[in-house]
VODO-260981 format. One record per residue (C-alpha): y, x, z; residue in one letter. Coordinates in pm, whole numbers, plus 50000, padded with zeros to 5 digits. Layout:
YXZa ...
This chain:
485724937849411x 489204926149479x 491504937649208x 494684957049214x 497984940749149x 500044951648857x 503264970848901x 506444952148965x 507934954848618x 511134936548554x 510794909448297x 510844871648278x 510514858648628x 509784824848769x 512694806948925x 513344808949295x 515974794849520x 517814806949826x 515444786050037x 512554806049891x 514324837749995x 514924824650346x 511254815850384x 510084850550284x 509784868450617x 508424899450441x 511714902650248x 513744900950567x 511464926850730x 511924949250428x 515704945350443x 515564952350816x 513574984250755x 516074996150495x 519024988550723x 517385005351022x 516555037350836x 519765041350631x 522665023850810x 525375048950715x 524295051050350x 524185013050323x 527695010550467x 528945034150195x 527065013649933x 528714981650058x 532174997450030x 531415010249680x 530174975949572x 533364959249697x 535484985449517x 533454980549197x 533804942749211x 537534943749286x 538254968549005x 536264947148761x 538294916748869x 541554935948837x 540784945348478x 540074908648400x 543334896948556x 545284923648370x 544874904548043x 547264877748174x 549924903448258x 549294921847931x 549974890647723x 552674873047928x 554604903148060x 554314928347776x 553034915447442x 554874881847436x 558294896847533x 557904923047263x 557014896247009x 560074876047112x 562424905947102x 565284902946844x 564734921046517x 566684927446199x 570504925346199x 570644910646550x 568604938046707x 571184965146678x 570854999646526x 568035021346673x 566774994446906x 563004986246902x 560214975247141x 560044994747468x 556435006447508x 557075026547824x 556314998248077x 553144989347882x 551995025647886x 552535027848262x 550554995548312x 547725008048091x 547565040848285x 547325021548610x 544535000248462x 542715031848348x 542935045748703x 541505013348842x 538665013548589x 537865049948667x 537725041349037x 535275013448957x 533115037048746x 533065062549028x 532095035349278x 529285023149047x 527955058449003x 528155065849374x 526275035049495x 523655038349219x 522855074049325x 522835064549693x 520505035249627x 518055058849453x 518035079949769x 517645049049990x 514925033849772x 512765064949749x 513295072450118x 512185037450214x 509095039149990x 508215073050137x 508515058750487x 506415028150396x 503675049750245x 503615071550555x 503535041450789x 500825024850582x 498635056050571x 499115061550944x 498125025551011x 495095028450783x 493865058650977x 493995038051297x 492115007751161x 488505000351261x 485695003451007x 485354965851011x 488564963750808x 487164986350534x 483944966350528x 485864934750441x 488344950050192x 487434967849871x 488735002849813x 490604991249504x 492344964149703x 493454989149968x 494565014249705x 496714987849538x 498794985349855x 499795021949821x 500375020949446x 501284987349298x 502454968249606x 504674995449751x 505945005449407x 506874969249332x 509454972049611x 511275000749441x 513064978149193x 514024953649466x 515434979949700x 517175000649432x 518554972649216x 518044937149337x 519584940849684x 522794958349565x 523144935849261x 522764905249479x 525514917649709x 527714927049415x 527214892749256x 528154875149580x 531324896049619x 532234890249253x 531724852649278x 533914849649588x 536704871749451x 536584855549108x 536624820349250x 539744827849454x 541434842949148x 540524812648936x 542044789349195x 545224809649188x 545424807348809x 544454770848756x 542824744348972x 541764720748688x 540254749348485x 538474760848800x 536944726248839x 535754727248477x 534224761748531x 532514749748850x 530984720648660x 529314743648409x 528324768648678x 526564741648878x 524824730748559x 523594766448505x 522334768448862x 520564734848832x 518864744148504x 517764777848643x 516154763648956x 514624733848776x 513004754748505x 511994781648749x 510144758348985x 507934746948699x 506674782448637x 506004792748999x 502454778948996x 501674798348681x 503224829848826x 500954828349130x 497974823248901x 499144852748691x 499174876348989x 495704865049092x 494264869548743x 495964903248709x 494204914449025x 490864901948889x 491314921048563x 492314953448733x 489504950348983x 486934944348708x 488164974348507x 488074996748815x 484544985248894x 483334991248538x 484935025848517x 483335037248842x 479965022348745x 479705033248381x 476465052148439x 474815020948583x 476224999748299x 474765022848037x 471425027548214x 470804990048213x 472434984147869x 474974960948028x 477784969047780x 477624936247589x 477544915047905x 480444935048051x 482504929047736x 481764891947746x 482844889548108x 485984909348036x 486904886747744x 486804856647977x 488924871448255x 491264887648003x 491844854047835x 492514838148176x 495134864748238x 496724859747895x 496894822147945x 498434824548290x 500964851148180x 501944829947880x 502464798948093x 504354818348358x 506644835548110x 507294808447851x 509684790348087x 511094822548230x 511914834647880x 514144804847802x 516144805548126x 518574832748016x 519204818747663x 519784784047806x 522174797548068x 523974818447809x 524524788647583x 525694766847871x 528164794347956x 529344795447594x 529894757747591x 531884761647910x 533914789547752x 534864767447456x 535544737047673x 537824756747907x 539724770547607x 540274735247474x 541334720847812x 543594750647879x 545244747647539x 545834710247587x 547404716247931x 549594744347795x 550724723847496x 551464694247725x 554024715347903x 553554697748237x 554544716948547x 552574697648809x 550974719949074x 547634704349009x 547774715748645x 548674751048741x 547284772849012x 547724772149387x 551244785149341x 552094757349099x 552764780648802x 552404767148448x 549444775848229x 550444801947974x 548574818747690x 547924848747913x 546604825748185x 544124809547944x 542864843247814x 542554857248165x 540804826048290x 538284827148005x 537394862648111x 537124851548474x 534844822748370x 532464847848211x 532664869148525x 531944838148736x 528944824248547x 527304857948486x 526794865948859x 525384830948915x 522664838348660x 522214873048806x 521774858849154x 519054835549028x 517304864448855x 517614888049153x 516364861549395x 513424856449159x 512774893749158x 513014896149537x 510804866049605x 508174877049355x 508204912449496x 507664896749836x 504024892449731x 503734930249742x 505754931950065x 503464905850221x 500434927650146x 502114959050276x 503194942850601x 499844925050632x 498214959250648x 500874972650886x 500344942451113x 496594947751133x 495234953651481x 494584990751527x 491295002751660x 491264996152033x 490615026852245x 490885022752620x 488705052652701x 489855074752985x 487035100352968x 487665129552733x 485535157852598x 486695193052686x 485425228352638x 483985241352962x 482885273753118x 481185284353439x 483295304553678x 481535315753995x 478975288353936x 481655261453910x 482235241953589x 485845246153476x 487815235053174x 488305262552917x 491265266052679x 489015281952414x 485775271352247x 482805282052456x 479885262352312x 479635243452640x 481115208652684x 481995186052971x 483255150853020x 486615150053196x 487305119053405x 490545125053590x 489975158253768x 486205155153762x 484115174453509x 480605162853421x 478385184753199x 477605169652860x 473845166052837x 473245141352555x 471575114052759x 472065081552564x 470825047552683x 471085013152524x 470634983452760x 469744949752599x 472274954752320x 473084925252093x 475314928751790x 476514910251482x 479024921251220x 480274885551225x 479904862551528x 477784837051347x 475194862251225x 473464884451480x 471714915451343x 470484933251660x 468584916751944x 467864930752293x 467814967252192x 466554988052485x 465985025352444x 466695058652608x 467225092552448x 466855120352702x 468745153152653x 467225173552372x 464945145752247x 464495136651884x 464505098851831x 463545084851493x 464315049951364x 462115035851092x 461835001950931x 462604982550620x 465984979150455x 468334958750674x 466194963450985x 469224976751179x 468575014351187x 472015026051081x 473684998551282x 472365013351608x 473925047451540x 477155030551430x 477295014051772x 476725047251948x 479705060751751x 481665029551844x 482445021951484x 481814986251599x 481854969851940x 478644954852076x 478414917552140x 476424920452461x 474714946652674x 475904982352722x 475585017652584x 475755046752826x 476325083152742x 475595107653027x 476125079253271x 479455067953121x 479825035152940x 480875045452587x 483795021052614x 485185043552887x 485015074252663x 487915079952426x 486775074952069x 487935109151938x 486015126152221x 482945104652168x 482825111651795x 483565148451844x 480365150652049x 478335134551769x 477635153851451x 476825128751177x 475315133550834x 475745101050643x 473385087450384x 476315083150147x 477595118550097x 481355122250063x 482985154849956x 486675161649909x 488715178549639x 488905215349726x 486605245249758x 483055244949888x 484305264550189x 486975238450261x 484375210750253x 482105228650499x 485085236250724x 485885199150734x 483285197251012x 485425219951230x 488885229151105x 489175260451321x 485885274951192x 486145309551033x 484895317150683x 481915335550826x 481025306351053x 481075283250750x 478835307050555x 476465310050849x 476225272250871x 475325271550501x 472665298150556x 471265278250848x 470525248350627x 469545269650325x 472575259450120x 473785295350082x 471575304249786x 472745276449553x 476385280449664x 476325317149565x 475075307249221x 478155285649162x 480845300448929x 483095311449216x 480615309049502x 482175294949816x 485555293949641x 484315270549368x 486615240649330x 484725207949355x 485545178449133x 486275144449284x 483515137549537x 481585168249419x 480915154649072x 480045189448941x 477135192249190x 473785174749203x 473215148249467x 470935171649660x 473515199649653x 476195175949779x 473945165550066x 473205201650157x 476945208150188x 477255177150407x 474475190350632x 476225224150648x 479405205650746x 477565190751045x 476075224751129x 479455242051149x 480685214851387x 477895226051625x 477845192551811x 475725185552120x 474285153651962x 473215148651601x 472905117051391x 471005122251065x 471155091550843x 468765098150555x 470005134050570x 467505147450315x 466935115950111x 468325132249795x 466665166049840x 463425173549659x 460265181349854x 460455218849790x 464075220849902x 463275199650206x 460605224250313x 463105252650278x 465735236250497x 463335221750752x 463425253650957x 467175252950948x 467205216551049x 464785223551334x 467035252051447x 470065229051422x 468355201751626x 466975225151890x 468345216452234x 470315187252094x 469715150152130x 469055138951774x 468875104751614x 467015105451284x 467205074551066x 464275067950830x 463825105150766x 460995118850563x 457535120350713x 457685156150840x 460695148751058x 459325115251173x 455995131051268x 457785156451488x 459975130951665x 459605126852040x 459795089351995x 459695067151693x 461405033251710x 460085008051459x 462634981051381x 462104948051207x 464864921951162x 467044937551431x 464344941351699x 462364971351819x 458794959751765x 457014992851821x 457815025751990x 455945057852063x 454825090551908x 453475093851559x 449785095051657x 450175066851909x 451745043651654x 449125051551394x 446465042751648x 448035008551704x 447675000651333x 450794979251340x 453974979551136x 454315017451149x 450755021751031x 451514998750738x 454595018950648x 452775051950682x 449625042850496x 451385021850239x 454405034850046x 455395060050311x 458725064650484x 461485077350266x 
């Protein structure tokens, strides 16, 4: 079983570059979705980010003014006898400047708070939309998709993959924008203060960027391996949890632990290799930044002590380097190198989260189930001997093709049908059969003979490779799939119940059924007696998939679900396979009543149902090798006779 991916926790990431980000189409689609759904909110976020970056820069630049315009003049002010009586430092201008700085800082705090709250709204809104789109797409996918993807793998798209985008949308995107704005604004300010110091800062910044990308590229292979092994571990755990009864029955605990040790060690090794380089990126960058900080201080001090006034030693305006300039520039250098490291980290986070985005959009891009049917199923009634469409349920159905109504009779014909789940492996060959209205057709044969496959084709769960299937004279491809499946009541071999009451599960067959209709359906199939013995009767809450019921009880509820749907055609796939012989005898009358007047396909049912079938189709390796009534087939002493006189049909 394919495993589930782990959540997108922030931590040491592999290195990624801007080219990696450009190549990730899933990231751009995600950004496009966010922009499309929240344009106004994103505009406000962009403004808040610019305000936050500018206010942060203003507070850094204030240190120059604080030292050169306020502290230094006060230090140089005359004191003692030359100062005059009652004269001291004037703190009023400094107080005004500090109040202005406080106002700027408060504006930046408000902007930070505002965009953080808005991004929470945007992030959760986007995830909600993605979950809805993904679930809607899943409901439109053909069964073939679910055959080729494990349930755990599909579930991981809703949980881990979509959740991994939360951090990217809420934090990485805004931080990336904020870092870019900060870098641009800081670089301009550094040029204004000092060109030579700016060149020194650029040298160390480029070194940081080079080290980040070089180290990061080395861990990308391990990161990919880590995600794969994480999926294997989660998939194995999910499989073992859901199969604990089988594990214990066959004493497989020791083998399961041995297998888990191997895959768990593979995960540990890949995580270690992926993270060991990622863990040193930030310390290395931090130390490079510290070296740059010291080097800039030394160069700035040498320039200031040299006293030269050349424009190339000062800033763009040609001003000299002062103590305040050096202090302010050192702060700007920190502000310049920090966003560079942040950009590397955020790009890493975005690119790595793109693995989850790829899976989400891969599901969204799946081809939906094709339905080109024009014929629909409608409720009908006779008015003055003329068949007319009815707005209410009448128990009579008709096929509607344009303005023409054709009574639903249940006449199903398969003409030389070929089919294979994959093109290179055919499983059905030249299937020819006819089910006349009201007939009971039974399919028998060994495992894998193709019994269930035939009924799946009638339901159009899969499309035939060759031949045709007609339903009341219409090719089933011309009938809309919802209408086709509404006309077919199916009881599957694998019983599935839903969380909720017993009554809710029976009503699943027809959502507009009344409580009394649901109870009557249960009485019809003799499920009423055991339901009434439950703690709350029909209002008993069922555990996940009916875990608090026996297999036979679950199957009785599934049969009652088909009964309440009251369909014109029935498909019973091992419908009583989990019901004991005594219970089967009790419900046989109800089943006969349910099948009366309906075309019924019975798949490998027990002997009593097979004996009463109008026709029995014996399949072997995808071909109908015998057909006829029970007594006729016994007289032929062929495959059916072997099944009947050997181990029986069950």
